[in-house]
C-alpha positions in Angstrom: -14.8 12.5 7.3 -16.9 10.6 9.8 -15.5 7.5 11.5 -17.1 4.7 13.5 -20.5 4.6 11.6 -23.4 3.3 13.5 -24.5 0.0 12.0 -27.5 -2.3 12.1 -26.2 -5.9 12.1 -27.6 -8.0 9.4 -25.8 -12.5 7.1 -22.8 -12.7 4.8 -23.3 -12.4 1.0 -20.9 -12.3 -1.9 -19.9 -8.9 -3.3 -20.9 -9.6 -6.9 -24.7 -9.1 -7.2 -25.3 -9.4 -10.9 -28.8 -9.4 -12.4 -29.9 -12.2 -14.7 -32.9 -11.4 -16.9 -35.0 -14.3 -18.1 -37.9 -13.5 -20.4 -40.1 -10.9 -18.6 -38.9 -11.8 -15.1 -35.7 -10.8 -13.2 -33.9 -13.4 -11.2 -31.4 -13.1 -8.4 -27.9 -14.8 -8.6 -29.4 -17.6 -6.6 -32.0 -18.2 -9.3 -35.1 -17.0 -7.5 -37.2 -14.0 -8.6 -36.4 -10.6 -7.2 -39.1 -9.2 -4.9 -41.6 -6.7 -6.3 -40.5 -3.0 -6.0 -43.2 -2.4 -3.4 -41.7 -5.2 -1.2 -38.2 -3.6 -1.6 -39.6 -0.2 -0.6 -41.3 -1.8 2.5 -38.0 -3.6 3.5 -36.1 -0.3 3.2 -38.7 1.5 5.3 -38.6 -1.3 7.9 -34.8 -0.8 8.1 -35.5 3.0 8.5 -33.8 4.0 5.3 -34.8 4.6 1.7 -33.9 2.2 -1.1 -32.5 5.2 -3.1 -29.9 5.5 -0.3 -28.4 2.1 -0.9 -25.3 2.2 -3.0 -23.0 -0.8 -3.8 -19.7 -1.3 -5.6 -17.1 -3.9 -6.6 -13.6 -4.1 -5.3 -11.1 -6.9 -6.0 -10.6 -9.2 -3.0 -13.6 -7.8 -1.0 -17.0 -9.3 -0.3 -20.1 -7.5 1.0 -21.1 -8.4 4.5 -24.7 -7.9 5.6 -23.5 -8.6 9.2 -21.8 -5.2 9.2 -24.1 -3.2 6.9 -27.1 -1.2 7.7 -28.6 2.2 8.4 -26.3 5.2 9.1 -27.2 8.7 10.3 -30.9 9.5 10.0 -31.9 7.4 7.0 -28.7 6.7 5.1 -27.3 3.3 4.4 -23.8 1.7 4.5 -22.6 -1.5 3.0 -19.4 -2.9 4.4 -17.0 -5.1 2.3 -14.5 -7.4 4.0 -11.2 -8.8 2.8 -9.9 -12.1 4.0 -7.3 -10.3 6.2 -10.0 -8.4 8.0 -9.6 -5.1 6.2 -12.9 -3.2 5.6 -14.0 -1.0 2.8 -17.3 0.9 3.3 -19.8 2.4 0.8 -22.3 4.9 2.4 -24.9 7.4 1.2 -26.7 9.9 3.3 -28.5 13.2 3.1 -25.5 15.5 3.8 -23.9 16.6 0.5 -20.2 17.1 0.5 -19.1 20.7 -0.2 -16.0 22.7 -1.0 -16.3 24.3 2.4 -16.1 20.9 4.1 -13.0 20.1 2.0 -11.3 23.4 3.0 -12.1 22.7 6.6 -10.4 19.3 6.3 -7.3 21.0 4.9 -7.0 23.1 8.1 -7.6 20.1 10.4 -4.3 18.2 9.9 -1.5 17.4 7.5 -3.4 15.2 5.1 -6.6 17.1 4.2 -8.7 17.0 1.0 -8.1 17.5 -2.7 -10.3 17.4 -5.8 -9.7 14.3 -7.9 -11.8 14.2 -11.1 -15.5 13.9 -10.2 -14.7 13.1 -6.6 -13.0 14.6 -3.5 -10.1 12.6 -2.0 -9.8 12.8 1.8 -7.0 11.4 4.0 -6.6 11.5 7.7 -5.9 9.3 10.8 -4.9 6.2 8.9 -8.0 6.3 6.7 -8.8 7.7 3.2 -11.9 8.1 1.2 -13.4 9.2 -2.1 -16.5 11.4 -1.8 -19.0 12.8 -4.3 -22.4 14.4 -4.2 -25.1 12.7 -6.2 -28.9 13.1 -6.1 -28.5 15.3 -3.0 -26.6 12.5 -1.2 -23.0 12.3 0.1 -21.7 9.1 -1.5 -18.5 8.0 0.2 -16.2 5.0 -0.3 -13.7 4.7 2.6 -10.9 2.3 3.7 -7.7 2.1 5.7 -4.5 3.3 4.0 -3.6 -0.4 3.6 -6.0 -0.3 0.6 -4.0 1.7 -2.0 -5.4 4.8 -3.5 -5.8 3.5 -7.0 -7.9 0.5 -5.8 -10.0 2.9 -3.6 -10.6 5.2 -6.5 -11.6 2.3 -8.7 -14.2 1.2 -6.1 -15.5 4.8 -5.9 -15.9 5.0 -9.7 -17.8 1.7 -9.7 -20.1 2.8 -6.9 -23.7 3.0 -8.0 -27.2 3.0 -6.7 -28.3 -0.6 -6.0 -30.5 -2.4 -8.5 -33.3 -4.7 -7.6 -31.2 -7.8 -7.1 -28.6 -5.9 -5.2 -31.2 -4.4 -2.9 -32.7 -7.8 -2.3 -29.2 -9.0 -1.3 -28.3 -6.2 1.2 -31.6 -5.0 2.7 -32.8 -6.9 5.8 -35.8 -9.1 5.6 -38.8 -7.8 7.6 -39.3 -9.8 10.8 -41.2 -9.5 14.0 -44.6 -8.7 12.5 -43.3 -5.9 10.3 -42.0 -3.8 13.2 -39.0 -1.5 12.3 -35.6 -2.8 13.2 -34.3 -1.5 16.5 -31.7 1.2 16.1 -28.8 0.4 18.5 -27.4 3.9 18.2 -30.5 5.7 19.5 -30.6 6.5 23.2 -33.6 5.3 25.3 -34.4 8.8 26.5 -34.2 12.3 25.0 -35.1 13.5 21.5 -34.1 10.3 19.8 -31.0 11.7 18.1 -28.2 9.2 17.4 -25.8 8.6 20.3 -22.4 9.8 19.1 -20.7 9.6 22.5 -17.2 8.2 22.7 -16.3 5.5 25.3 -13.4 5.5 27.7 -11.2 3.9 25.1 -11.5 7.0 22.9 
């Protein structure tokens, strides 16, 4: 299970992102119309992701934070949820499906490992645990510190779903700077442009 995801910093929004349908139009929780699907596609491309890679959930006591959400990996996306005590729960989706082989490898890496749990895999290691499933060719993962109990984490995993229009509008960044793509802070200035996964002196 990957730790320390690379994030594009983006403003704080509530976790609940319900859709309100009025007549033939769809409105956001704030009362305004949701953007046209083409605009949501454009915002996703600007953020260097795909709107089909944006997954959201609900977890009691947590609120979604755009300040700590954004692109992960090549074109995946992660939404971070914060609790008042600072605990984080993350929902991510990216093009690297989880396999039984990966689960078996986790079981040889340490005392915690990986087990099948319903439609998900449950992984636990180094003070963290996660529920993972493969959906639409994506690895969909919900992760949190062990201070979030397993039952609550599983509930969040079961409620995780591909974001709808209002949810996309809430978590995708707005296009700025003349429509130029957002700068990826995890990409090195030289080389082949692969993400920088180096570890600093602090480990």
